[in-house]
Phi, psi and omega in degrees: 000142174239154176210162179277149184303322180294332177290324176295317180295327181288328182217070183297340179291348177276001186227161178212166181243134178293133179293329185278308187249356179064028177275140175290137181225150172293141187299337181279349179297132177275332175227157181297137179289346181262307189246350178085359178287164186240011179255127185234161178226107181292334185289346182272352186296315181298320176297322177299313181299312179301316180299314181297313179298315181297316180301307184292330178283310186279317185273324185256346178075023180284152172279166181298321180292327176292320179295318180306325185270000179295132179275130179242133176273133179217000000 
């Protein structure tokens, strides 16, 4: 499944982060879509969002509206 970064920021409770590989996952996933592990950490989602916005703004020079539309696989 893919979604836009701004949708993740609007409802971070719909997502979680894999404890093993730190991949973003949809909250309904029973196992990680990347590595297959089953332990997740909901508290890391806000940090993930901040990191992505900061990276694309500072490193890539994107505007906020461009960052909002970036597709993220989860």
